[in-house]
C-alpha positions in Angstrom: 91.7 77.9 169.8 88.7 76.5 169.3 85.9 78.1 167.1 84.3 79.9 169.7 87.6 81.2 171.5 88.6 82.1 167.9 85.4 84.2 167.4 85.6 86.4 170.9 89.2 87.3 170.1 88.2 88.7 167.0 85.1 90.2 168.4 87.6 91.7 170.6 89.7 93.3 167.6 86.9 94.7 166.4 85.6 96.6 169.4 89.5 98.0 169.9 89.3 98.9 166.0 86.1 100.7 166.8 87.6 102.5 169.5 90.6 103.6 167.5 89.2 105.5 165.0 86.9 107.0 167.9 90.0 108.6 168.8 90.2 110.7 165.8 87.0 111.1 164.4 84.7 112.5 167.4 80.6 113.0 167.4 79.9 110.0 165.2 79.8 106.9 167.5 76.6 105.6 165.0 78.1 105.8 162.0 81.8 104.4 163.4 79.3 101.2 164.7 77.4 100.8 161.2 80.6 100.8 159.7 81.8 98.6 161.9 78.9 96.3 161.4 79.0 96.9 157.4 82.8 95.8 158.0 82.3 92.3 159.3 78.4 91.5 157.7 81.0 92.2 154.3 78.9 94.9 152.9 79.3 98.0 150.9 78.7 101.5 152.3 76.7 104.4 150.9 77.4 107.7 152.8 75.8 110.5 152.7 76.4 113.9 154.1 77.3 117.9 153.7 80.7 118.9 152.5 82.9 118.9 155.1 81.6 116.6 157.7 84.8 114.1 158.0 83.3 111.6 155.5 86.7 111.2 153.8 88.7 110.7 157.2 86.0 108.3 158.9 87.0 106.0 155.9 90.9 106.7 155.9 90.9 105.8 159.5 89.2 103.0 159.1 91.4 102.0 156.1 94.2 102.2 158.4 93.3 100.5 161.0 92.0 97.6 159.4 95.1 97.2 157.4 96.2 96.2 153.6 95.6 98.9 150.7 93.7 101.8 150.2 92.0 103.5 146.9 90.0 106.5 146.3 88.9 107.6 143.0 87.5 111.1 142.7 83.7 110.9 141.1 83.7 113.6 137.8 81.5 114.0 135.1 84.4 112.8 132.4 85.6 109.9 134.2 85.3 106.9 132.0 85.0 103.0 133.0 88.2 102.3 131.8 89.6 105.0 133.9 89.1 102.8 137.2 90.3 99.7 135.0 93.9 101.2 133.4 95.7 104.3 133.2 97.4 105.7 129.9 100.4 108.3 129.1 103.7 108.7 127.0 106.7 108.0 129.3 109.9 110.0 129.3 110.9 108.1 125.8 108.1 109.4 124.4 106.1 106.0 124.8 102.5 105.0 125.0 102.5 103.3 128.5 99.6 101.3 130.1 99.3 100.5 133.7 96.4 99.0 136.0 94.2 101.4 137.4 92.8 101.8 140.6 90.8 98.8 141.3 94.0 96.3 139.9 97.0 97.9 141.0 96.7 96.5 144.6 95.5 93.5 143.8 93.7 90.7 146.5 95.4 93.0 149.0 93.2 96.0 148.2 90.9 96.2 151.9 89.1 99.4 151.7 88.1 101.3 147.8 86.4 105.2 148.4 84.6 106.1 145.8 84.2 109.7 146.3 81.0 111.9 144.9 79.4 108.6 143.3 76.8 110.2 142.2 79.0 112.7 139.4 80.2 109.9 137.5 78.4 108.4 134.4 75.5 105.3 135.0 78.4 103.7 132.8 81.2 104.0 135.6 78.4 103.4 138.1 77.5 100.1 136.6 81.1 98.9 136.1 81.5 99.4 140.3 78.6 98.1 140.9 79.9 94.8 139.1 82.8 94.9 140.8 81.0 95.7 144.1 79.2 92.3 143.4 81.7 89.7 142.0 84.5 91.5 144.1 86.6 91.0 140.0 86.6 92.5 137.0 87.6 91.1 133.9 90.6 93.2 131.9 93.3 92.3 129.5 92.1 89.1 129.0 91.7 88.2 132.4 89.8 88.0 135.9 91.3 90.0 138.7 89.8 89.1 142.1 90.0 91.5 145.2 88.2 89.6 147.5 88.9 91.6 150.5 87.4 94.5 149.3 84.8 96.9 151.2 83.7 99.6 148.5 82.7 103.1 150.4 80.7 105.8 148.4 80.1 109.1 149.3 77.3 110.7 147.7 77.2 114.6 148.2 73.4 115.7 149.3 74.3 119.5 149.1 75.3 119.5 144.9 72.9 118.3 142.5 74.0 120.0 139.1 76.3 117.6 136.9 75.1 114.8 138.9 73.6 110.9 137.9 71.1 109.7 140.7 72.0 105.9 141.0 69.2 103.4 140.1 67.4 101.9 142.3 69.5 98.3 141.5 72.6 100.1 142.1 71.5 101.5 145.7 69.9 98.0 146.2 74.1 96.8 145.8 74.6 98.5 149.1 74.6 96.6 152.6 73.9 100.4 154.4 72.9 104.1 153.3 74.0 105.9 156.0 73.5 109.6 156.5 76.9 111.3 157.8 75.4 114.8 160.6 77.2 117.7 161.3 78.0 116.9 165.2 75.8 118.6 167.0 76.9 118.7 170.3 78.7 122.0 171.5 82.0 120.5 173.2 82.5 118.2 170.4 81.9 121.7 167.8 84.1 123.3 169.8 87.1 120.6 169.7 86.3 120.8 165.7 86.8 124.3 165.1 89.2 125.6 168.1 91.6 122.2 168.6 93.9 122.7 165.6 94.5 118.6 166.4 92.1 118.0 163.8 93.1 120.5 161.2 95.8 118.3 159.7 94.2 115.3 158.7 96.9 113.6 158.0 99.3 114.4 161.2 95.6 113.3 163.0 95.8 109.7 161.5 99.3 108.8 162.3 97.4 108.3 165.8 96.2 105.6 165.0 97.7 102.0 165.3 97.7 100.7 161.7 96.1 97.0 160.9 94.9 95.7 164.2 92.9 93.0 161.7 94.6 90.1 159.9 92.4 91.1 157.5 93.3 88.6 155.1 90.3 86.2 157.5 87.8 89.1 157.4 85.4 86.9 154.7 86.0 83.8 157.1 85.2 85.3 160.5 82.6 86.9 158.6 81.5 83.5 157.6 81.8 82.5 160.8 79.6 84.9 162.7 76.8 84.1 160.2 76.9 80.6 161.6 77.4 81.2 165.3 73.8 83.6 165.9 70.8 82.0 165.3 66.9 83.5 165.4 64.3 82.0 166.9 61.2 81.2 165.1 59.5 83.9 166.6 62.2 86.4 165.4 62.0 85.2 162.2 58.5 85.9 162.0 59.0 89.1 163.1 61.4 89.9 160.5 59.1 88.4 157.7 56.7 90.8 159.0 58.4 93.7 159.0 59.6 92.4 155.2 55.7 92.3 154.4 55.3 95.9 156.1 57.9 97.3 153.5 55.8 96.1 151.0 51.9 97.0 152.0 52.4 98.8 155.5 48.4 99.7 155.5 48.1 96.3 156.2 49.2 96.7 159.6 47.7 99.8 160.5 50.8 102.2 159.9 49.5 105.7 158.7 52.1 108.8 157.8 50.8 112.0 158.2 49.6 113.6 155.1 50.2 110.7 152.8 47.8 108.2 150.9 49.5 104.5 152.5 47.5 103.1 149.6 49.8 105.0 146.7 52.7 105.2 148.9 55.0 102.0 148.4 55.9 100.9 144.8 57.7 98.2 146.0 59.3 96.8 149.0 62.4 95.8 150.2 64.1 92.7 148.0 65.2 89.3 149.1 68.5 90.5 149.0 67.4 93.9 151.3 65.8 91.1 153.6 69.4 89.1 153.5 71.8 92.3 154.1 69.2 93.1 157.3 70.1 89.7 158.7 73.8 89.4 157.7 74.0 93.0 159.8 71.8 91.9 162.7 73.5 88.9 163.1 77.2 90.9 163.4 74.8 93.7 166.1 74.4 90.7 168.2 78.1 89.1 168.2 79.5 93.1 168.9 76.9 92.0 172.0 78.9 88.7 172.8 75.3 86.9 172.0 74.7 83.8 170.1 70.8 84.3 169.4 69.3 87.5 167.6 66.5 89.9 169.7 64.0 92.9 168.6 66.9 95.4 169.2 69.4 94.0 167.2 66.9 94.5 164.4 65.8 97.5 165.1 69.6 98.9 165.6 70.2 98.4 161.5 67.1 98.3 160.1 66.9 101.9 158.8 70.4 101.8 157.4 69.9 98.6 156.0 66.3 99.2 154.0 65.6 102.5 154.2 67.5 102.7 150.7 65.3 99.5 149.7 61.6 100.9 149.9 60.9 103.0 146.7 58.2 105.1 146.5 55.6 106.0 143.7 56.9 109.5 141.8 54.5 111.7 143.6 56.1 110.4 146.9 59.8 110.1 146.1 61.1 113.5 146.1 60.4 113.4 150.4 62.5 109.7 150.0 64.3 110.7 153.2 62.0 112.2 155.1 59.3 109.3 154.6 61.6 106.3 155.0 62.8 107.2 158.5 58.9 107.7 159.2 57.6 104.1 157.3 60.9 102.9 159.4 59.7 104.1 162.9 56.3 103.4 162.5 57.2 100.0 161.3 59.2 99.6 164.4 56.1 100.9 166.8 53.4 99.1 164.8 54.7 95.5 164.5 54.4 92.9 167.8 57.9 92.9 169.0 58.1 88.7 170.5 
């Protein structure tokens, strides 16, 4: 099989994966597509949403259809960094025992790591997770443990703020996407979620999914092949560089937001890592569409989730971050000339 035929076969599998998850997760098509993009762009995802909107169900569904092993950690104020690495207890003989923790126990078969309510965990715990995300490895027991196929999904409860630790800007920059998962608005979907008993037992619901659709051991190889396959023209490169500059100095492009002093809005624009993440994600979007070249709409589809959390505002505007980031990205798309 040629490289092009192999990528076509993988594209079919990728779209099948998304359709499979959609059988049990309704009303979240955009979220499913972006998680799928992140999976093939080999990036991590920070999910935000209210209590009970189905964040955990989405991730468990993806973990089942992708294959490999799944681990979950609950963020609590008393969680310590070592709790991710090892578990201590007294066995039935009264002897102390140390077993591998959730990051280590699955070894290289760990594909999905879900950190629930990451903002409840201390900064020290968040820092250890960041290293694991960046290097897909940790050092413990005098050796390095690697999990090269792991994708980290973290969830942040946006309702409760007591006993929480907001993620530092450097931590947020490690996530390829920051996604807001809304409550479905469609009346038919809302009715189904409330009155269709199939959605009331998540464990039974997930058994409907076809497990291990992908040969997950090859995800890194295929992800790299997608990046090599999809190309950007010179005009597209100039367009992306204009977008980058607009995240730093939006006033240079005539971008205005109501009630905002644009000279005082941006503390720091997107980082080189952020722009690299944008391009990785956009290439996957183009690949999903069956193209080997980038179009502006590929950039637009991932611009907010890839860069919205990577533009940092001055303290006077930071409390309005979600609203202003969305408005700024919308104005960048509307203002900068599209090739």
